[in-house]
C-alpha positions as CSV (number, residue, x, y, z in Angstrom):
1,M,216.8,244.2,-41.7
2,E,214.3,241.4,-42.3
3,K,213.7,241.0,-38.6
4,Y,213.0,244.7,-38.3
5,L,210.7,244.7,-41.3
6,F,208.9,241.6,-39.9
7,D,208.4,243.3,-36.5
8,Y,207.3,246.5,-38.2
9,E,204.8,244.7,-40.3
10,T,203.5,242.8,-37.2
11,A,203.2,246.0,-35.3
12,N,201.1,247.4,-38.2
13,L,198.9,244.3,-38.2
14,I,198.3,244.6,-34.5
15,E,197.3,248.3,-34.8
16,A,195.0,247.4,-37.7
17,A,193.5,244.5,-35.7
18,I,192.9,246.7,-32.7
19,G,191.2,249.1,-35.1
20,G,188.8,246.3,-36.1
21,E,190.3,245.1,-39.4
22,K,189.2,241.5,-39.8
23,K,192.0,240.5,-42.3
24,A,194.7,241.8,-40.0
25,L,193.3,240.0,-37.1
26,E,193.1,236.8,-39.1
27,E,196.7,237.1,-40.3
28,L,197.9,237.5,-36.7
29,L,196.0,234.5,-35.5
30,M,197.1,232.4,-38.5
31,G,200.7,233.1,-37.5
32,V,200.4,231.7,-34.0
33,K,197.6,229.2,-34.0
34,D,199.8,226.2,-34.7
35,I,202.2,227.2,-31.9
36,V,199.3,227.5,-29.4
37,F,197.8,224.2,-30.6
38,N,200.9,222.1,-30.3
39,L,201.8,223.6,-27.0
40,S,198.3,222.9,-25.7
41,L,198.3,219.4,-27.0
42,R,201.6,218.5,-25.3
43,M,200.6,220.2,-22.0
44,L,197.1,218.6,-21.9
45,G,197.6,215.3,-23.6
46,V,194.3,214.8,-25.5
47,L,192.8,216.5,-28.6
48,P,189.5,217.8,-27.2
49,D,191.2,219.5,-24.3
50,A,193.9,221.0,-26.6
51,E,191.2,222.3,-29.0
52,D,189.3,224.0,-26.1
53,A,192.5,225.5,-24.7
54,T,193.6,226.7,-28.1
55,Q,190.4,228.5,-28.7
56,D,190.5,230.1,-25.2
57,I,194.1,231.2,-25.7
58,L,193.5,232.7,-29.2
59,I,190.6,234.7,-27.6
60,R,193.0,235.9,-25.0
61,V,195.5,236.9,-27.6
62,M,192.7,238.9,-29.4
63,T,191.4,240.6,-26.3
64,N,194.8,241.5,-24.9
65,L,196.4,242.8,-28.1
66,S,196.4,246.3,-26.7
67,S,198.6,245.2,-23.9
68,F,201.4,244.1,-26.2
69,R,204.1,246.6,-25.7
70,K,206.5,245.6,-28.4
71,E,209.2,244.9,-25.8
72,C,209.6,241.3,-27.3
73,A,208.7,239.5,-30.4
74,F,205.0,238.9,-30.9
75,K,205.4,235.1,-30.9
76,T,207.3,235.4,-27.6
77,W,204.4,237.3,-26.1
78,V,202.0,234.7,-27.3
79,Y,204.2,231.9,-25.8
80,R,204.2,233.6,-22.5
81,L,200.4,234.2,-22.5
82,A,199.8,230.6,-23.6
83,I,202.1,229.0,-21.1
84,N,200.8,231.0,-18.2
85,Y,197.3,230.0,-19.2
86,L,198.1,226.3,-19.6
87,L,199.9,226.1,-16.3
88,N,196.7,227.0,-14.5
89,Y,194.3,225.1,-16.8
90,K,191.9,223.0,-14.6
91,K,189.4,221.8,-17.2
92,S,191.5,219.0,-18.8
93,M,190.8,215.3,-18.4
94,F,194.1,214.8,-16.6
95,S,193.4,217.5,-14.0
96,H,190.6,215.2,-12.8
97,Y,192.4,211.9,-13.3
98,L,195.9,212.5,-12.0
99,L,198.6,210.4,-13.5
100,D,202.2,209.8,-12.5
101,F,205.1,207.5,-13.5
102,E,204.2,204.9,-10.9
103,I,200.6,204.6,-12.0
104,Y,201.5,204.6,-15.7
105,G,204.4,202.2,-15.1
106,N,202.1,199.8,-13.2
107,D,199.6,199.9,-16.1
108,I,202.4,199.0,-18.6
109,R,203.9,196.2,-16.4
110,Y,200.7,194.5,-15.2
111,A,198.2,194.9,-18.0
112,K,197.2,191.4,-19.2
113,V,197.7,192.2,-22.8
114,D,198.0,188.5,-23.8
115,E,194.7,187.7,-22.3
116,T,192.8,190.5,-24.0
117,E,190.3,189.3,-26.5
118,E,191.5,189.7,-30.1
119,L,189.8,192.9,-31.3
120,I,191.9,194.0,-34.2
121,D,192.9,192.3,-37.4
122,E,196.6,192.1,-38.2
123,L,196.3,194.5,-41.1
124,S,195.0,197.2,-38.9
125,K,197.5,196.8,-36.1
126,D,200.4,198.7,-37.6
127,E,198.2,201.8,-38.1
128,L,196.7,201.5,-34.6
129,A,200.2,200.9,-33.1
130,E,201.3,204.3,-34.6
131,E,198.2,206.0,-33.2
132,L,198.9,204.4,-29.8
133,K,202.5,205.6,-29.9
134,L,201.5,209.2,-30.6
135,A,198.8,209.0,-27.9
136,C,201.1,207.4,-25.4
137,T,203.9,209.9,-25.8
138,N,201.5,212.7,-25.1
139,V,199.9,210.9,-22.1
140,M,203.4,210.1,-20.8
141,L,204.0,213.9,-20.5
142,Q,201.0,214.0,-18.1
143,C,203.0,211.9,-15.6
144,L,205.0,215.1,-14.8
145,D,203.5,217.9,-12.7
146,A,202.4,220.9,-14.6
147,E,205.6,223.0,-14.1
148,S,207.9,220.1,-14.8
149,R,205.9,219.2,-17.9
150,C,206.1,222.8,-19.1
151,I,209.8,222.9,-18.5
152,F,210.3,219.6,-20.4
153,I,208.1,220.7,-23.3
154,M,209.7,224.2,-23.6
155,G,213.3,222.9,-23.3
156,T,213.2,219.6,-25.1
157,I,210.5,219.9,-27.7
158,F,210.2,223.6,-28.4
159,K,213.8,224.5,-27.4
160,I,212.8,227.8,-25.9
161,D,215.6,230.0,-24.6
162,S,216.4,229.6,-20.9
163,R,216.1,233.3,-20.3
164,L,212.6,233.5,-21.7
165,A,211.6,230.2,-20.1
166,G,212.9,231.4,-16.7
167,E,211.0,234.7,-17.1
168,V,207.7,232.9,-17.9
169,L,208.1,230.6,-14.9
170,N,209.4,233.3,-12.6
171,I,212.7,231.5,-12.0
172,T,216.3,232.3,-13.0
173,P,217.7,230.9,-16.2
174,E,220.1,228.8,-14.2
175,A,217.3,227.3,-12.1
176,Y,215.4,226.5,-15.3
177,R,218.4,224.7,-16.8
178,Q,218.9,222.7,-13.6
179,R,215.2,221.7,-13.4
180,L,215.2,220.8,-17.1
181,S,218.2,218.5,-16.6
182,R,216.5,216.8,-13.7
183,V,213.2,216.2,-15.5
184,R,215.0,215.0,-18.6
185,K,216.8,212.4,-16.5
186,K,213.5,211.4,-14.8
187,M,211.9,210.9,-18.2
188,A,214.9,209.0,-19.6
189,K,214.8,206.6,-16.6
190,F,211.2,205.8,-17.2
191,L,211.6,205.4,-20.9
192,A,214.6,203.1,-20.5
193,F,212.6,200.5,-18.5
194,H,209.2,200.9,-20.0
195,C,209.3,202.1,-23.6
196,G,210.1,199.5,-26.3
197,L,211.1,202.2,-28.7
198,T,214.3,202.6,-26.7
199,E,215.2,199.0,-27.4
200,T,215.5,198.3,-23.7
201,G,211.9,198.9,-22.5
202,I,209.3,196.2,-21.9
203,C,206.4,197.7,-23.7
204,S,205.5,197.2,-27.4
205,C,202.9,199.5,-29.0
206,R,201.9,196.7,-31.4
207,N,201.4,194.1,-28.7
208,R,199.4,196.6,-26.6
209,V,196.9,197.6,-29.3
210,N,194.2,195.2,-28.3
211,Y,194.5,196.2,-24.7
212,A,194.4,199.9,-25.5
213,V,191.2,199.4,-27.7
214,S,189.5,197.4,-25.0
215,Q,190.3,200.1,-22.4
216,E,189.1,202.8,-24.8
217,R,192.6,204.4,-24.9
218,I,192.3,204.5,-28.6
219,N,189.3,204.3,-30.9
220,P,189.8,202.4,-34.2
221,L,186.9,204.5,-35.7
222,R,188.5,207.8,-34.7
223,L,192.2,208.1,-34.9
224,D,192.7,211.5,-33.4
225,F,196.5,211.8,-33.8
226,T,196.8,209.9,-37.1
227,N,194.1,212.2,-38.7
228,L,195.7,215.4,-37.7
229,C,197.4,217.3,-40.5
230,Q,201.1,217.8,-40.0
231,S,202.7,221.2,-40.8
232,E,205.0,221.6,-43.7
233,K,208.7,221.2,-42.9
234,S,209.2,225.0,-43.5
235,T,206.6,225.8,-40.9
236,L,208.1,223.4,-38.5
237,Q,211.5,224.9,-38.8
238,E,210.1,228.4,-38.1
239,C,208.4,227.2,-34.9
240,K,210.8,224.6,-33.4
241,V,214.1,222.9,-34.2
242,D,214.7,219.1,-34.2
243,M,214.5,217.6,-30.8
244,E,217.7,216.9,-29.0
245,K,218.7,213.4,-27.9
246,L,217.4,212.5,-24.5
247,D,220.5,210.8,-23.1
248,A,220.2,208.5,-26.2
249,L,216.7,207.6,-25.2
250,A,214.8,210.3,-27.1
251,C,213.6,207.9,-29.8
252,S,210.2,207.9,-28.1
253,F,209.8,211.6,-28.7
254,E,212.2,212.6,-31.5
255,R,209.7,212.1,-34.3
256,F,207.0,214.1,-32.5
257,P,204.9,215.5,-35.3
258,Y,204.2,219.2,-35.4
259,Y,200.5,219.6,-36.3
260,Q,198.3,222.2,-38.0
261,S,195.8,223.5,-35.5
262,T,192.3,222.2,-35.9
263,I,191.1,225.6,-34.7
264,T,191.1,228.0,-37.6
265,A,191.5,231.7,-37.3
266,Q,188.3,232.1,-39.4
267,M,186.3,230.1,-36.8
268,I,187.5,232.3,-34.0
269,I,186.9,235.6,-35.8
270,E,183.4,234.6,-37.0
271,M,182.5,233.6,-33.4
272,L,183.7,236.9,-32.1
273,I,182.3,239.3,-34.6
274,N,179.7,241.5,-32.9
275,S,180.7,240.0,-29.5
276,E,181.8,241.7,-26.4
277,H,185.3,240.3,-26.9
278,L,185.8,242.1,-30.1
279,K,184.3,245.3,-28.6
280,R,186.9,245.1,-25.9
281,V,189.7,244.9,-28.5
282,Q,188.3,247.8,-30.4
283,Q,187.8,250.2,-27.5
284,F,191.5,250.7,-27.0
């Protein structure tokens, strides 16, 4: 009964938003902005690209509200719209500087971290090592091609149902599960050799801090991931469940924070008031 009431209330909000009611539109966007932001951040790897994509996707949610046919949950529809957009996103940093496991592995193996000039005092290293860990796990995802990355994120981090995931990617649920298994094994193999968090890998976040700062991988004056606000546990449970073990090597990802979006619904709405985008919503 609660699910029916929730869907009924959401349908009313959509109708009101299409009719131009600002509060209804804001409530709809508030309900999905964190989903969109976290999906964008994992798919694109860096905060500025995730913020740009989140704004673009929320605009698309607004301007396509009239196409929502209530054949699925509203959040499912948003997932589908966001994923399809992100799979074809060409403006991100990593679309111009392609990365793969060989390139990233070589960077870990051959970086002369011991010869890097001491840049950071010991008291700051723990905080910067945490920032580097969060940045590295997001960058590591960029070593996968866009579809494999999407499959890994949907299946391992967000735990999206294989039927829905297959529909989004235009493959069968069975094919999706097979590809998810392959990409999990590929990631696990890389982690086992390279990531020190697995207790078998050669890399140490703390030892790599100076090198990362010298290469401008992290900025001590702007800790993007550390400064993001994490969602409350209740919000996290609504949007995703705890991450499964990745063949006992998931410790690099299992504490992935779930963040509050830096893009607020109010920002989007204020930008769109009296714009052509809002007029397109209201004309249906």
